[in-house]
C-alpha positions in Angstrom: 0.2 0.2 0.0 1.5 3.2 -1.1 2.4 5.5 2.2 -0.4 8.2 1.6 -3.2 5.6 1.2 -1.6 3.9 4.2 -1.9 7.2 6.1 -5.3 8.0 5.0 -6.4 4.9 5.7 -5.2 4.7 9.3 -6.5 8.1 10.0 -10.0 7.1 8.9 -9.6 3.7 11.0 -8.8 5.3 14.4 -10.3 9.2 13.9 -12.9 9.7 10.9 -14.2 6.5 10.5 -16.0 8.0 7.0 -15.2 5.7 4.3 -15.3 1.4 4.0 -12.2 0.0 4.9 -13.6 -3.2 3.9 -16.6 -4.6 2.0 -18.0 -8.0 2.2 -19.6 -8.7 -1.3 -22.0 -11.5 -1.9 -21.6 -11.6 -5.7 -24.0 -14.4 -5.8 -26.6 -16.2 -3.6 -26.3 -19.2 -5.9 -24.8 -22.4 -4.4 -24.4 -26.0 -5.2 -24.1 -27.3 -1.5 -27.4 -27.2 1.4 -25.6 -26.7 4.3 -27.6 -27.4 7.2 -26.2 -24.1 9.1 -26.6 -22.0 6.0 -28.0 -18.6 6.7 -29.3 -18.2 3.0 -33.2 -19.1 2.2 -33.0 -21.3 -0.5 -36.5 -21.5 -1.0 -36.7 -18.3 -2.0 -33.5 -17.3 -3.6 -32.1 -14.2 -5.6 -33.4 -14.8 -8.9 -30.1 -14.7 -11.3 -31.5 -12.3 -13.3 -31.6 -9.8 -10.3 -27.9 -10.0 -9.5 -26.1 -6.9 -10.2 -24.3 -7.4 -13.7 -20.9 -6.7 -14.3 -21.2 -3.2 -15.8 -23.5 -2.2 -12.9 -21.0 -3.6 -10.1 -18.1 -1.3 -12.3 -19.9 1.9 -11.7 -20.1 0.7 -8.0 -16.5 -0.2 -7.7 -15.4 3.4 -9.0 -17.1 5.0 -6.0 -16.0 2.8 -3.1 -14.1 5.3 -1.5 -10.5 6.4 -0.7 -9.7 3.7 1.7 -10.7 0.5 0.7 -8.2 -1.7 1.4 -9.8 -5.3 1.6 -12.9 -6.9 0.0 -14.2 -10.3 0.7 -15.8 -12.1 -2.7 -18.2 -14.6 -1.2 -21.6 -16.2 -2.0 -23.6 -19.1 -2.0 -20.4 -20.0 -3.9 -18.6 -17.6 -5.8 -16.6 -19.6 -8.4 -20.2 -20.4 -9.8 -20.6 -17.0 -11.0 -18.7 -17.3 -14.6 -17.7 -13.5 -14.7 -15.7 -13.8 -11.0 -12.3 -13.0 -12.4 -13.8 -10.2 -13.8 -15.4 -9.0 -10.8 -12.2 -9.3 -8.9 -10.2 -7.6 -11.5 -12.6 -4.3 -11.5 -11.6 -4.4 -7.5 -7.9 -4.7 -8.4 -7.8 -2.4 -11.2 -10.3 0.4 -10.0 -10.5 0.4 -6.3 -6.8 0.2 -5.1 -7.4 -2.6 -3.0 -4.4 -4.7 -1.4 -6.3 -7.9 -0.6 -8.7 -9.8 -2.3 -10.2 -12.6 0.1 -12.4 -15.2 -1.4 -14.5 -17.3 0.4 -15.5 -20.6 -1.1 -16.2 -24.4 -0.6 -13.7 -25.0 -2.8 -15.0 -27.6 -5.2 -13.9 -26.4 -7.9 -10.1 -26.9 -8.5 -10.0 -26.5 -12.4 -11.4 -22.7 -12.1 -9.4 -22.0 -8.8 -6.3 -22.6 -9.8 -6.3 -20.4 -13.8 -8.1 -17.6 -11.3 -5.2 -17.1 -9.1 -2.5 -17.8 -11.4 -3.8 -15.3 -13.8 -4.5 -12.5 -11.1 -1.8 -13.0 -8.9 0.4 -12.7 -12.2 -1.4 -9.4 -13.2 -1.1 -7.8 -9.7 1.9 -9.1 -8.4 1.7 -6.2 -5.5 -1.4 -7.5 -4.1 -2.5 -10.2 -2.1 -5.3 -12.9 -3.1 -6.3 -14.7 0.2 -8.6 -18.4 -0.5 -10.4 -20.0 2.3 -11.7 -23.1 1.8 -14.2 -24.5 4.0 -14.0 -28.1 5.7 -16.1 -29.2 8.8 -15.2 -32.7 9.5 -13.4 -35.8 8.4 -14.3 -36.9 4.2 -17.4 -39.0 4.6 -19.1 -36.7 7.1 -18.3 -33.3 5.2 -19.7 -34.5 2.3 -22.7 -35.6 4.0 -23.1 -32.5 5.9 -22.5 -30.0 2.7 -24.6 -32.5 0.7 -22.3 -32.7 -2.3 -20.4 -36.3 -3.2 -16.8 -35.9 -3.6 -16.6 -32.5 -2.0 -13.5 -33.0 0.7 -11.2 -34.5 -2.0 -12.0 -31.3 -4.3 -11.5 -29.0 -1.7 -8.1 -30.6 -0.6 -7.1 -30.4 -4.4 -7.7 -26.7 -4.2 -5.6 -26.1 -1.3 -3.0 -28.3 -2.4 -2.7 -26.8 -5.9 -3.1 -22.7 -4.5 -0.4 -23.3 -1.7 2.2 -24.1 -4.3 1.5 -21.1 -5.9 3.3 -18.5 -3.6 3.2 -15.0 -5.3 1.0 -13.1 -3.1 -1.5 -16.0 -3.0 -1.9 -17.1 0.2 -4.9 -20.2 1.2 -6.1 -21.7 4.5 -8.8 -24.3 5.5 -11.2 -22.8 7.6 -13.7 -24.9 9.9 -17.1 -23.5 10.9 -18.1 -25.2 14.3 -21.7 -26.0 14.6 -23.9 -28.7 16.1 -22.8 -31.1 13.3 -19.3 -31.1 13.9 -18.5 -29.7 17.5 -17.9 -33.1 19.1 -15.5 -34.3 16.5 -13.9 -30.8 15.4 -10.4 -31.2 17.5 -9.6 -34.4 16.3 -10.4 -33.2 12.9 -7.9 -30.2 13.3 -5.2 -33.0 13.9 -6.2 -35.1 11.3 -5.6 -31.8 8.5 -2.6 -31.1 10.4 -0.8 -34.2 10.8 -2.2 -36.7 8.3 -3.2 -34.2 5.6 -0.3 -31.7 5.9 -2.8 -28.5 5.9 -0.4 -25.8 7.3 -3.0 -22.7 7.7 -6.4 -23.5 9.6 -8.9 -20.9 11.0 -11.9 -21.3 12.9 -15.4 -19.9 13.0 -18.1 -20.2 14.8 -22.0 -20.6 13.7 -24.0 -17.9 14.1 -28.1 -17.3 14.3 -28.5 -15.8 11.0 -31.1 -15.3 8.0 -33.2 -18.5 8.1 -30.8 -20.6 10.8 -30.8 -20.2 14.2 -28.5 -22.2 16.8 -30.4 -24.7 18.8 -30.3 -23.7 22.4 -29.2 -26.8 23.6 -26.3 -27.3 21.7 -24.9 -23.8 22.4 -22.9 -24.9 25.2 -21.4 -28.0 23.0 -20.5 -25.8 20.2 -18.8 -22.9 22.4 -16.7 -25.8 24.2 -15.9 -27.1 20.5 -15.0 -24.0 19.5 -12.4 -22.6 22.5 -10.8 -25.7 22.5 -10.2 -25.7 18.4 -9.0 -21.9 18.7 -6.9 -22.7 21.9 -5.0 -25.5 20.1 -4.4 -23.4 16.8 -3.0 -20.9 18.7 -0.7 -22.7 20.6 0.4 -24.7 17.2 1.1 -21.2 15.7 3.4 -20.0 18.5 5.0 -22.9 18.4 6.0 -23.1 14.7 3.8 -26.3 14.2 1.0 -24.6 12.0 1.4 -21.0 10.2 -0.7 -17.9 10.4 0.0 -15.0 8.7 3.7 -14.4 7.7 5.2 -13.5 11.1 8.3 -12.6 9.4 6.0 -9.2 8.4 4.9 -6.2 10.4 1.2 -7.0 8.8 1.4 -10.6 9.2 2.3 -10.1 12.9 -0.5 -7.6 13.2 -3.4 -9.9 11.9 -2.5 -12.9 13.8 -2.6 -11.1 17.2 -6.1 -9.7 16.1 -7.4 -12.8 15.3 -6.3 -13.5 19.1 -8.3 -10.6 20.3 -11.2 -11.9 17.7 -11.2 -15.3 19.3 -11.1 -14.1 22.9 -14.1 -11.5 22.0 -15.7 -13.9 20.1 -16.0 -16.4 22.9 -17.0 -13.9 25.8 -19.8 -12.7 23.5 -21.5 -16.0 22.3 -21.4 -16.7 26.4 -22.8 -13.9 27.9 -23.8 -11.6 25.0 -22.1 -8.6 26.8 -21.3 -5.5 25.2 -17.1 -5.1 24.8 -16.5 -2.1 22.3 -18.2 -0.2 19.9 -19.2 -1.8 16.5 -18.0 0.1 13.5 -20.2 -1.8 10.7 -21.9 0.8 8.6 -18.8 3.1 8.9 -15.7 0.9 8.4 -17.3 -2.3 7.4 -20.1 -3.3 5.1 -22.2 -5.8 3.1 -23.1 -5.6 -0.5 -25.7 -8.3 -1.5 -26.0 -9.7 -4.7 -28.8 -7.6 -5.8 -27.1 -4.6 -4.5 -28.7 -4.2 -1.3 -25.9 -2.3 1.1 -26.4 -3.6 4.9 -24.2 -2.3 7.6 -23.2 -6.3 8.3 -24.3 -9.7 7.6 -26.2 -10.1 10.9 -28.4 -6.9 11.2 -31.5 -6.9 8.8 -31.4 -3.5 8.6 -30.3 -2.0 5.2 -28.5 1.4 4.4 -30.0 1.1 0.7 -30.1 -0.5 -2.6 -27.3 0.7 -5.1 -29.9 0.6 -8.1 -31.9 3.6 -6.3 -28.5 5.8 -6.3 -27.5 4.8 -9.8 -24.6 2.4 -8.7 -22.8 5.5 -6.8 -21.6 3.9 -3.5 -20.3 6.5 -1.5 -23.7 8.5 -2.1 -25.2 5.7 -0.6 -23.0 5.7 2.1 -23.1 9.5 3.3 -27.1 9.3 2.6 -29.5 10.1 5.9 -30.5 6.1 6.1 -27.0 5.4 6.5 -26.3 7.9 9.1 -29.0 7.3 11.3 -28.8 3.5 11.0 -24.7 4.2 12.3 -26.2 5.8 15.3 -28.6 3.3 15.7 -25.8 0.8 15.9 -24.0 3.2 18.2 -26.8 3.8 20.7 -27.9 0.4 20.9 -24.6 -1.3 21.6 -24.9 -3.4 18.8 -22.8 -6.9 19.3 -22.7 -10.3 17.9 -20.1 -12.9 17.0 -19.6 -12.0 13.4 -15.8 -12.2 12.7 -15.4 -9.5 9.5 -17.1 -7.0 11.6 -14.9 -7.8 14.4 -11.9 -7.5 12.7 -12.4 -3.9 12.0 -14.2 -3.1 15.6 -10.5 -4.6 16.9 -8.3 -2.6 14.5 -10.4 0.6 14.7 -10.6 0.9 18.6 -8.0 2.6 20.7 -8.3 -0.1 23.0 -7.0 -2.6 21.4 -3.8 -0.7 20.1 -1.4 -1.4 23.0 -1.6 -5.4 22.2 -1.5 -4.9 18.6 1.6 -2.5 18.7 3.4 -4.8 21.0 2.9 -7.6 18.4 4.0 -5.3 15.7 7.4 -5.4 17.1 7.4 -8.6 18.1 7.1 -8.5 21.8 4.7 -10.9 23.5 1.8 -10.0 25.3 
């Protein structure tokens, strides 16, 4: 990131909070999996004809603001969108983002590899980060996701991308739910010891959309998540597993951020207490496949639809409804376990800066 943009982004993160630093863009709601904990209402899906077109996305990307540094392209399954490479190119070419994060079930290795090879070669100074979902041992994972053979295809995607280098990073993401909370620790060890997976992250399932966490399973889910995160962080500190590149300042910051995020996630999931302000709708936002913009995935109160603003993102972001929604988030002390929003609640909050700064210079905290 150029020094001028880095400084402007830092000021925006900690002081102004005027422009988004990160966006999640649901490029499609289409998916060939049917995970039992998915929040998407597949009985009433967004019709493909209602998704934003490539031309509309280009008009939007030209107006995302001067501080956008990261975009998460997700779905549904993003690789079901045939123009995903063109969408990604728009963000890299027109918005100046430094990192593109792709969340996928990993079931299309023959699409994933050329996508990564071409874009990493075209934009050598940027990072492409792929997060592929695996939930359990092979047979059980395929049963959960309801796609025969998915596990082996996901592992193929992981292995092929892990050889690329050149700004391409890949990890396996485990979502801890009622489906796998009893086996998740042994499954993680299987990935580490028998599958040679070097980078694993964990998420905890959340009530969202059409899915609700079974109340009688909450404690078991939390116990599984806490045990998994504890072992992942211990393995990273011992060098047994990789996190973000700890030889870089950025990598050390992100690793420490993930530790804080895990700590706050466990506390929020257990007690639902308010820990620190949420910056959803100011530093962070979510774009639906049909153009509706939300402060986050959890809060079902839209800021507006881009189609009503001629796809001028900043005009929508600065409108009265958006300002009122930011006030609502602040005054109601909105809280949840949504990791993407928590990332920027941590990076954009002064209370976490001492820990982050100590980690950045290599001190243990």
